[in-house]
N, C-alpha and C positions, 0 to 999 in steps of 0.2 A: 523144289523146296528148296538144296543150296541156292543156285541161280538167286532166285530169293535170296537168301541169305545173308550172298556175298554183296549185292544188291543197297541192302539194307545195309551193311557193315560202311559199304565203300562213302552209300548217305552221308550216317549218324558219323564217319573222322571231316568226312569236308564239311558239312553243317560246322562240329567243333571247333572242327582250324578254321574258316571264314566268321567264326562270333569271336575267340583267342587276340586273328591277327586283328579285328576291329577293335577289340579289347585295347591290346597294344597301339595301336593307331590314334587311338584316344588317348591313351595316357601321354600319348611322346607332346600328342596335340597337345593338352593339358600343361605337362613340366615346358617348353614353347613360349605360351601364353601366360604359365608363372614366371619369367623368365624376363620376357619381354612387362611386362605389368608390373613386377618389383623391380627387377636390377637397376632404370636410371626411373626413378620418380620425377624427377625433375621436370617433363618432356609429354606434350598433351598428350589428350587420349585422337587432335587433327595435325600434330604433327608424329606418333607414331603410324598412321593411316600414310601422312603422306612418305613416309621411308616405304615403305610396305608398297606403294604403291611405285617410287620410285624403282621398287626391285627386280617388281614384273615390266617395268618398260628397262630395264638392263639387260633383263633376264631374257627378255623377245631382242635385245643388238647382239646381248654378245649368241645368242642361238645363230646366231643370221652371218658376226666376224667374234669369231673361238680365239683372232690371234690377240686382241687391242687388250695392253697393256693396263691401261687406264681403262676401261671401262669395271673387269673384276677388284682395280682401286675402288674402285667408289661403291661397287659391287660390294666391298668389304666393308669400310666406312659407312656404309646407311645397318651390315647388320651387328654391327661393333653398336651402334649408338641404340639398337632395338634388346643390346644384349647380348648380344648370339654370339661371343665372343671363335667360338667353335669353326664357328660355318667362315667370323670376319676373317681369322686364323685361317685356314686355306684358298681365298679368295686373294689373299695379301701374296700364300705363298705361289699359286701361280700367277699374280703381277710381279713378280720377280721371276719366273721359270720368262715369263714373255720379254721380259728389261732384267737386267739386273739391277740398274742404274737406279731404281727409280727411289731417294727417300724417303718419301713418303711410306712408299707401304713396308719398306724397313724399318721407322716410326712406328708408326702403326701395329706392327705384328709385334715390335718390343713392348708398344705399350701393352697390345694385349693380351699376352707372352707373362707381362707381368703380373697381372689378375692370376694368374691358373700359379704364380709361384716359379714358371721357371725361372730363376733369377738367371743364371748366364748365358744363355739364348736370350733374355730378356737381348741383356747387358751387350750382347756383340748386338745384337743390331738397334740398338738405341747410338750404340758407337758409329756403326758402318752409314747410320742415315748421315751424325754430326761430319763427318766424313766425305759426305757426299752434300752437305753444304745447307742442314736441318740446322742452323745453332743454336735454337732453344734443348737442345739435346745433349748436349753440353752441358747447361747446369741438369738434367735430370742425371746421364748418367757420371756424376762428379758423388753428385750424392748418396744416387743409391745402389753403383758397382765397385764399391772400391775393392769389398775379394775379389771380386771379379780379373783386376784392374789385367797383373799384367798376364795374366791367361789370354784375356784377346789382346792384350796386342800383338803376341807373338800368332794368335789365329793367323789376327788381321793383317800380320808381315807374312804372312807364308803361305799364304792367297793370293796377293800383291808381289 
């Protein structure tokens, strides 16, 4: 009888866990769908589907060659277009880990961080992008980063 009760308890707990996990997974999926749908209403469904398809292709490529900084950069751009800024920042980080002179990754990461109000980090990345040759970054830096200018200059000077 004890064995039967123990087996019943284990099955009940496992079933409850599976249901909870399914619920959490669907809530996460629901949040991603909402982000994707409402973040950038200017993109059509066909363009969203195109970005998703490109992400799938890049995922396959990265599985074969995980040392290609451009692949992470491009996937980050697609994630950003879909509104997934956290995933985009992670990809920009990986791209910069593989190639620390990737100016586009600094610029895009700076813009993504600015959306989260990480202003110092965003300004640092935008300034770094400008120093690596993205001229458009200078205007953004001048208008958005006035309060962080001296700290960033000191940080860039120390890293060089």
